[in-house]
Structures are given as C-alpha cells and as structure tokens.
N, C-alpha and C positions, 0 to 999 in steps of 0.2 A: 036176548039178541038185540042188536042194533036195528033200529027202524030204517026203512029205505031213505028217509030224509036225512038221518044221521050219516049214513054212508055217503050220500051225495055231498053233504057239507064237508066231510073230511077229504073227499076226492077233490073238491073245489079248492080247499085250502092247500092241499098238496101241490096241485097244478100251479097255484099262484106263487108258491115258493120256488118252483123250478122254472127257469127261463125256457120259454117255448118259441121265442122270436128267432128262428134260425137264420133269417135274412140278415138281421143286425149282427149276428155272430160272424158274418163273413169278413174277410180282410178289407181294409179301406180301398185297396186297389180295385177289388171286384165291385164294391159299392159305387165307386166312381164310375166304373164302366156302365153300371145300371143307370145311374143318374144322367150320364152323358147322352144316353138314348132318349131320355125325356126331352132333351133339346134345350128349352129355355131355362135359365137359372131360376127364374121366379117359380116355375112349376116344380123344379127340383127342390127348392126350399120348402114348398108345401108338403113334401113327403115327410117332413118332421112329425106330422100327425101320426105316422105309422110307428114311430119309436123315438124315445128321448135321445138315443144315440145318434139318430139321423139328423138331429138339429145341428150338429157340428160337421157332419160329413159333407153337406153341400158347400160349406164355407172353405173346404180344402180341395175342391174339384180342380183338375188341371186346366179346365176350360170354363169360361163364363160367357154364355150367350144371352144377351139382354136385347131381345128382338122386338120389333114393332108389333108382332102378333099378340104379345102379352100385355100391351099397354092399353089404357083407355084413350079416348079421343083427346084428352087434355095433355098438352105438352108439359105443363107444370107437374102433373101427376107422374108422367113418364120419367121426367128428370129426377123427381124425388125417389122413385123406385130404383133408378140407377145409383143415385147417391147412397141409398140404404144398402144395396147389394155390395157396393165397393167397400163401404164402412164395415160390413159384417164379414168380409173375406179375411181369412186368417193365415193362409199359406204364404210362405215367403216369395214364391214365384208362381206364375201360371203361363202355359204355353199359348193360350189364345184368349184375347179379350175382344168380344164382338158386341158393339153397342149400335142399335138402330132405333133412333128416336123420330117419330112422325110429327109433322106440323110444328117444326122447331122455330116458331115465331116468338122468340124470347131473347133475353140477354145472353147471347151465345157464349161470348168469351167468359163471362162470369161462371157459367155452368160447366163448360167444356174444359177449362183450364185445370180444375182438380182431377178430371178424368185422365188428362194427359200426364199430370204429375204422378198419379197412381201407376199409369202404364210405364213411365220412365223408371219407377222403382221396382215394379213387379214383373212386367211382361218379358219373358225370355222365349219369344216366338213371334206370333202374329198379333197385330193390333188393327182393329177395324172400327172406325167411328163414322156413322152415316147420319146426317141430319137432313130430313126430307121436308122441304118447305111447302109442299102441297101444290105449288105451281112451278114448273121447271123454269129455272133462271130468275126466280123472284128476288129482286134486289131491294125490297122494301127494308127500311130501317137505316139508321145512321151507321157510319163505318165504326167497327169495333176492331180492336187489336188483340190477337191471340198469340201468345208466345209459345213456340214449340220447344219443349225441353229436349235434351239429349236422351235418346232411348238406346243406350249402349248395347243392350242384349236383344233388342227386337230384330227379327229376321225379315219381317214384312210389315209395312205400315200402309194402311189404306184410309184416306181422309176424304170424305165427301161432306163439304161444309156448306156455307151459304155465301151468296155473291157479294154481300156487303162486308164480309169478314176479311180483315187484313191479317194474314198468317205471317208471323215474323220468326224466322229460323234463329237458332242460337248463334251467337257470334263465334263460338269456339266449341271444342269437344268433338268427339267422333261417334258416329253411328256405326260402331265397329263391326256389327254382325249383319247389318241391313243388306238384303239382297234384292228386295222388290219394294217399290214405293209407288203409290198412286195419290195424287193431289188433284182434287176436283172442286170446282165452284167456289173460288175464293180469290183474293187479291194478294199479290206478292210484289216485292221489289225485285227488279231484274237482276241487279248485282248480287243481292242476298240469295236469290234462287240459284244462280249459277254456282256460288260458293257452296251452298248446301249439298248439291247433288254431284259435285266434283270429287275426285279421289281423296283429297285431304280429309274431308268430313265423312265421306261414304266410300271407304276403300274397297268394299266388296259388292257394291251396287251393280246388279246385272240387268234389272228391268225397271224402267222409269216411265210412268204414264201421267202426263199433265193434260187435264181435260177441262175445258171451259174455265180456264184461269185467265185473270186479267192483271195487268201491271198497275201498281198504285200511282205511279207518276202520271201527271196530266198529259205529258208528251210521251210519245213512243220512246222506248229505250232498248238497249242491247242486252242480250243474254249470252253468256259464254259458258260452255260445259266442257270440262276436260276430265276424262275418266279412263283409267287403264283397264277397268273391269266391265264397263257397260256393254250389253249385248242387244238390248231392245229399248228403243226410245220412241214414244209417241208424244209429240210436242204440239199442244194446242193452247198457246198463250197469246191472247189478243194484244194488239198494239205493239208487238215486238218489231222493232225497226230492223235489227240484224241479229241473226242467230249464228254463233260459232260453235261447232262441235268438233272436238278432237277425241276420238274414241277408236283406238286401233282394233278392238275386239267386237265392234258393233256389227250386228247381222241384220237387224230390222230397223228401219227409220220411217216415221210418218210425220210430216210437217204440215201445219196449217196456220194461217194468220201471221206468218212471218214475212216482212217486206223483202228481206234478203237472207240468204243462208250460205255459209261456207262450211263444208263438211270434209273433214280429213278422216277417212275410215276405209281402209283397203279391203275389208272382208264383208262388206255389205252385200246381202243376198236378196233382201226384200225392201222395196221402196214404195211408199204410198204418199202422194202429194195432192194438194189442192192449191189452186192459184197459179201464178206465173212461174212455171218451173225454170224458165230461162234465167230467172234471178237467183237460182240456187246453183252454187258452184261445188262440184265434187272433184277433189284433187287426186283421188286414188281409185276412182270407180272402174271396175272391170268392164269387159265387153258383153258379159252375160249376167242376167239376174234370174233368180229362181222365181220371183214374183214381182210384178209392177202394177200398181193401182194408181190411175190418173184420171183427170177430167179431160175428156177429148177436146173440149172447146177452149182450153187454156193454152197460152203460148208455151211451147215445149220443144221447138225444133232443135235448139242447141243441145238440150239434154238428150233427146232421142238419137242425135247424131253420134253419141258416144256408145250406143248399144247395137249389137248385132242380133242377139236372140234373147228371148224371155221364155221361161218355163210356163208361167201362168200370167196372163195379161187381163187385168180387170179395168174396164172402161166405164166411166160415168158420163152419160149423155145429158147435157143441159141445153136442149134445142129450143129456141124461142118459137112462140106460136103465131107471131104476126105474119100475115100472108103477103104483105107488101114486098118483102125481100126474102121470102121463103126459099125460092129457087137459088138465089145467090148464097144464102146460108148453107144450103145443101151442097152446092158445088164446092164451097170452101171446106166443108167438113170432109167431103170425099178426098179433097187434096191432102188434108191432114192425115187421113187414113193411110195414104201411100208412104208416109214417113214412119209409121209404126214398125217396130222390129217383129220378126217372125216369132211365133209361139206355138206351143203344143196344146195348151188349154186356154180357152177364151171365156171371159165372164162379161156380160153386158148388163148395165144397170141404168134405167132411165132416172133422171133427177126429178125431184119434187116439182110438180106443176110445170114441167118443161118437156113433156113426153109426146107432144103432137108430132106426127111424122115418124114415130119410133119404128114402125114396121119397115119402111124402105131404107132407113138408116141402118137398122140391124141386118137386113139382107145384103146391103152393100158391104158391111163388115164381114159377113160370111163369105162373100165372093173374094174379098181381100185375103182372108185366112182360110183358104180351102183345104189346107193340110192339117187342121186341128184334129185332135183325138177326143177332146171333151169340150162340150159347150154348156155353159150355165147362163141362164137368163132370169133376171128378177123382174116380175111383172107387177109389182106393187103399184107403181105410179103410171102404168100403161093406160092411156085413155083411148076413146074411139079415134079412128084414123084422122078424122077431121070433124069440125062442127056440123051438125045436121043441116043447117041452113046453107052451108057452103060445099056440101058433099059433091055436087054436080061438077064443080070446076076447081076444086082445091088441088094445087100442084102435087101434094103428097099422094093423092089417089091415082093420078096419072102415072107417077113414078112407080107406085105399087103394082099397077096393072102391067106396066112394061117389064117388070122384073120376072113375071111368070108366064111369058109366052112359051110356046112349045120349043122354040129355038133358043131360049134363054134360061134354061133350068140350071140352078146352082149345083155344082158338083162338090160334094163333101165326101170324097172317096176314102178318107181315113177316120172319119168320125165313128167312135164306138159308144159314146154315152152322151145323153142330153139330160140336163137337170133344170127343171122349171121351178123357180122359187116363188112363194107367195101366190100360188094359184087359188083363186077364189071364184071360179066358174063364171066370171063376167064375160059378156059376149066378145069384147075386144080381146080378152085373153084367149078365148077359144079360137078366134080368128087367127091370132098370131101363131098358136101352136099348129093349127091346120096348114097355114102357109109354110111354116117351118118344115113340116113333114112332106111338103111337095118337093123338097130338095132331094137330090139323088144321094142316098145314104146306104150303100151296099153293105157296109160293115157294122151298122148300128146294132148294138146288143141290148142296151138298157135305156129306158126313159123313166126318170124319177120325177115325181111331183111332190114338192114340199107344200103341204096344205095345213092351214090353221085348224085346230080341232073343231072350231065352231062351224066350219064348212064341210065337215066330213060326217056322214057318207054322201051328202049331196054331190060333192065333187066327183066321187067315184061313179055316180050315175051319169054325170055329164061326160066323163071320160069314155064310158062305155057307149053312150048314145052318139056323141058328136065327134069324138077324137079317136077312140080306140080302134075303130075299123080302118082308119087310115094308116096304121102302123104296118109296115111291110113285113110279112112273114111271121110264122108262129114262134120263131126263135127269139124274138124281141121281147124282153121282160119289161113289164110295166110295174113300177114300184111306187108305193105311197109312203111318205114320211109324214106322220101326223104330229104337228107341233102343239104341245100342250104346255103352255107357259115356258119354263126353261128346260123342259125335257121333251123327248120325242120318242115315238116307237114306230117301228116299221110294220106295214101291212102289205102283204103280197096279194095282188089281184089275180085270181085264177085265170089262166090263159084259155081262150076259146079252143074247144076241141077241134082237131082237124077233121074236116068232112071227108068221108070216103067216097 
C-alpha cells in the first residue's frame, strides 16, 4: 500500500496540474469590474501578484484613476508612476483618465504634455488632470507654455493646472464630442480662449467653467464667446476688459473679473455676478429669473430695473466695519434693498471679514421680503455684533435693539423652512438664530442646521439648551445635516414629548 506521504505527494501534483484560480477564469469584463472597485490604477496593478493573467488585465481597464492618495510626497515620484502607468496601458481607448498629482513644483509642461497627447489618442470619455501646488494660487516659477492637443473623442475635460502655466489651444481641429470643460489656474490668450470654446471648435459644448484664469497679455484684453450649444457658463478670467457672449441656449451665467460684458442670451434662468453689474448689458433678458446671486453693495440699479420677480435670491453682504460712517452705510444699504425684486426663497451670506452689523442688516432684509417661503443663512463669517470695547455705543447695537421692540416684530407669515449653514455653536451664531426665531413665523415647519462633522454632537447640545426651546410648537422639525468632507448624512433630533 502507498504510504500517507505518497498519497499527499500525488494529490499535490494533481492539484498543481489542474487550474484552481477560478477568479482568473472569469471574463475580462468581470475582472475589470472587480479592479475598478479597487479605485486607484496603482493598486489595481498590484493585483498581478494574485495571478499571471492579472498582469495584463489592469492594462486594459476602461478607467485609469491615478490619484494623489497613491503617491509619495515627492512630485517626481508621482510623475514617474503616471508615466509608467500610461506606458503600460495597452487598450486602444479608455472612457476615463483621472490624474491627480500633489505638490506639482516641477517642469509642468514637460511632464503634462505627454499625458495630454496620450489622452488625445486614447480617451473616449472624460479626462481630468489636477496639479496641486500646495499653496492655493502659488505662482512660483517662470512661465511655461503647454500646448493643448485636439481631443476629438473626449466628452469632458477638466484641467486644474498652475498659475504660471500658459495653456495654448490648438489653432484648428474640433473637439467634436466635448460637452463639459473646466479650465482652472493657468494663463491663456483672450482671443485664443474665445475661439477654443466657441462653436467651430466645440460644436457640442454645453458647460464651461473658467476658474482663477488670467490673461497672458500685460494689458487687459477682450474675450468673445459664440456658441449655439452652451447652456452653463462660469467666467472667472482676470484682467478681461470686455466679455461678449452670444449663446441662445444659455441657462446659467456667472461672471467675475470682467470690466464690461454684453450678453445675448434669451433663455437665461440663473445669474450670478460680482462687481459692477450696471456695466453688464443683457440684450434679451426676461423679467423673471429662477435664481439671482449678487453682491448687495455693488452698483446694480440698471440691471435690477429689468426684473420683476426672482425665484431664489442670494445676497452677499460686504459691509465695512468702520464706525465713522456706519450709519450712512446702513442707510444706503437699506435704500438698495428697496430696489431688489420680489422672491420666494432668500439666501443671505456675509462676506469674508465684512460681517460687522450683520444682524440688523439681515433683519431689515427679512422685513423687506416678508413673503418668502424659505430662508437660508450662511453663518460662517458672522462675527460678534460689535467690538467689545465699543459695545456700549456702537450704532449697530442700537439698530438691533430697535428691531425687536414689542411693536416692531417682523412678520414672516409665509415662511415654511429655515436653513442655517455652517453652524459652529459660536455665541454670535446662537444669538442670531435666537433673534431670528423671535419673528412671527406661524407656518414654520422645518429648521435645518448644516453642521461640520467636527462640531457634532456638541452643536446638538447647544441647540437643545440655547435654541431648541424657542421653536414654536411641537410640529416644527429640527433637522441636522452633518457635513463630512464632500458627503453628508442627515440626523433627526427627537422632538420633545408634549406634556400632558
């Protein structure tokens, strides 16, 4: 008879001759699905240790995610890994190329140009390249020129570059499939930019976002955009002397840093502007907007004179803190409030470092818009009502006290929902919410607090102790939305039981 050792040897040899790697026997499509759940292409490539066949599977994945979480702190190492991944990729096309390189203090054009050429040849879908400089707006380094090749099959292109990089579009050729484009943190020529995003080169472009872009010319220049397909435009190009937009299908427009603007777009529903709005000419604007976002302290009388109503009105308040002319500023601001169109939803946002006197200003806005159904207030930059050393005679304190006398209660008879954004349980935020809840709100149903995860559950305790008792009636729901990075989840606070 065979010994036990002999039987074990034969069984081991038999198993070695028969494939037992059932995962590798799966079709490539299923293996791609498994590797896509891994996320980063670098980690997907490491799965080659599981099977020889897997060494080639990652190189034909339909998506390549080369994200910053996989890199070392060295920009050079990160670039080398990106170069290696692209060199090892063997499929003729891919639907997504996502490159995120941290600390990109390197010869940007030299390294990024091959990535763009690879994308022009292979990407039939979305291209995203993000170079993170470590300091926002870091313009260190001599100007470099990066040529953008024609990506005829790309449906979306997102480029976050560095501020000293001159992005030069191709002189001809069409981005035939491009529907969405984002260009951020670079320099461009105004004329070249206009030609790039207009219909001849981008016949299907629907969304265009230009963020923190500067013009290469020493003097300000003009930008002209003519597109038959464009529906959303966010224009943030510094030193633009004049912007001309001809887009018959445009629905959303946001303009900043343009000296003048002329817009021909008869279907605009949402407008967001900063700066002197009276220098912006709309030739076909209707009498109603679905949403309007403006800086209340900017000149805008001529623009507002074209509007009767707005669905959602978002106001940014940049109120100066000097006490010498505070009362005059306040009176001027109240006068500007009277020019605003009627709205159903109101959003109030204090500007950075200009929030002194925010409470009386906000309350006057509520008196002006007594018919609103929803109110949203961002409390991120809200400061104490006045400096401690001036609290006894600051004009804003007197105005605040006058607002809440027994004969001067604000009536918000149609208000159904209040949303408080960036609530961090600071005393001035608690005071604002308590003063807000002194208004007459007979139809109020919901109060929502958007709270950073770092402040929860402390904020819940503050609400219970200092605010929750002021909410009128047991039918009012208090809801928390906890912000956790780019996601959020909702947490309902149990309502107090009705006492018998």
